[in-house]
ZAMARGU-4260 file (C-alpha; in steps of 0.2 Angstrom, whole numbers, plus 5000, padded with zeros to 4 digits):
<rodrens>
0) 5001/5000/4999 | 5003/5017/4995 | 5006/5032/5009 | 4996/5049/5006 | 5003/5066/5006
5) 4997/5074/5025 | 4998/5092/5026 | 5005/5104/5043 | 4991/5108/5051 | 4971/5099/5044
10) 4966/5092/5060 | 4963/5077/5056 | 4979/5074/5045 | 4989/5087/5049 | 5006/5083/5053
15) 5013/5097/5065 | 4993/5104/5074 | 4996/5101/5092 | 4978/5100/5094 | 4973/5088/5078
20) 4973/5070/5075 | 4988/5067/5063 | 4981/5053/5057 | 4988/5045/5041 | 4981/5034/5028
25) 4983/5023/5014 | 4980/5019/4996 | 4972/5001/4994 | 4966/5002/4976 | 4960/5014/4964
30) 4947/5026/4973 | 4951/5014/4993 | 4959/5022/5005 | 4961/5015/5024 | 4967/5019/5040
35) 4973/5012/5058 | 4971/5023/5073 | 4971/5022/5094 | 4959/5038/5094 | 4968/5047/5109
40) 4956/5051/5130 | 4958/5071/5125 | 4945/5069/5109 | 4931/5057/5125 | 4914/5062/5125
45) 4907/5053/5138 | 4919/5042/5146 | 4929/5031/5134 | 4921/5035/5122 | 4925/5046/5104
50) 4915/5065/5104 | 4903/5063/5089 | 4910/5076/5081 | 4927/5066/5082 | 4920/5051/5074
55) 4913/5060/5061 | 4931/5073/5057 | 4938/5053/5054 | 4923/5050/5042 | 4926/5064/5030
60) 4944/5060/5031 | 4945/5044/5028 | 4929/5047/5012 | 4937/5062/5006 | 4953/5053/5001
65) 4944/5042/4992 | 4948/5053/4980 | 4962/5064/4982 | 4970/5050/4971 | 4983/5056/4957
70) 4996/5072/4953 | 4991/5084/4955 | 4980/5077/4966 | 4960/5081/4968 | 4957/5092/4983
75) 4933/5091/4989 | 4924/5103/4999 | 4911/5095/5007 | 4891/5093/5002 | 4883/5081/5012
80) 4890/5072/5027 | 4877/5058/5033 | 4884/5050/5048 | 4876/5035/5057 | 4883/5027/5073
85) 4882/5011/5077 | 4889/5006/5092 | 4898/5016/5105 | 4916/5021/5096 | 4931/5019/5110
90) 4946/5027/5113 | 4962/5020/5116 | 4960/5005/5106 | 4967/5002/5084 | 4949/5007/5077
95) 4952/5003/5058 | 4946/5017/5044 | 4937/5012/5027 | 4934/5022/5011 | 4930/5017/4994
100) 4921/5029/4983 | 4907/5027/4972 | 4904/5037/4956 | 4907/5054/4953 | 4894/5065/4940
105) 4905/5078/4931 | 4916/5089/4949 | 4901/5079/4962 | 4908/5060/4967 | 4902/5050/4981
110) 4910/5040/4992 | 4907/5029/5006 | 4918/5024/5024 | 4916/5014/5040 | 4926/5015/5057
115) 4930/4993/5064 | 4937/4991/5079 | 4948/4977/5083 | 4937/4965/5082 | 4931/4970/5063
120) 4914/4977/5072 | 4904/4992/5062 | 4906/5005/5074 | 4901/5021/5064 | 4900/5025/5044
125) 4894/5037/5036 | 4889/5042/5017 | 4898/5057/5008 | 4897/5070/4996 | 4910/5079/4989
130) 4913/5095/4975 | 4928/5096/4969 | 4938/5112/4973 | 4944/5121/4957 | 4962/5121/4952
135) 4962/5141/4953 | 4957/5138/4975 | 4969/5123/4978 | 4981/5121/4965 | 5001/5112/4964
140) 5005/5130/4972 | 4994/5131/4986 | 4995/5113/4993 | 5014/5112/4992 | 5015/5128/5003
145) 5003/5117/5016 | 5015/5104/5016 | 5007/5094/5007 | 5018/5080/5002 | 5021/5062/5010
150) 5031/5062/5026 | 5039/5045/5031 | 5035/5034/5045 | 5040/5034/5060
</rodrens>
């Protein structure tokens, strides 16, 4: 699997964001993205449970990344994110995230994302719709300026 790029300051993937998750994502084939992540207890809502907003952010990121593959990458803004919270998402346990590209309709794309626990139980899932950011607003220079690149794993 190939590692995807991270940025400097993104809440979900920013490697230098002191308040962020610093997640890493990997291509698992065309339109398929995977991640493993353990959410720190600092991001809990109820004791032992990841805050629902953090779950939403993780699902938003893993679904949008299904269409970022390529050089130069394409960037999208979220138009719709429909989440189904199936079970409490635990903090301090390894979670497995997957994103799947569903279909494209011009500059509008559709994706599905899921979060599973270590035993394979579905904890949360999302259907997402994204709109491509016009290249003149988010070109290579803006991506480079934000530190958008593949950083080696530690």
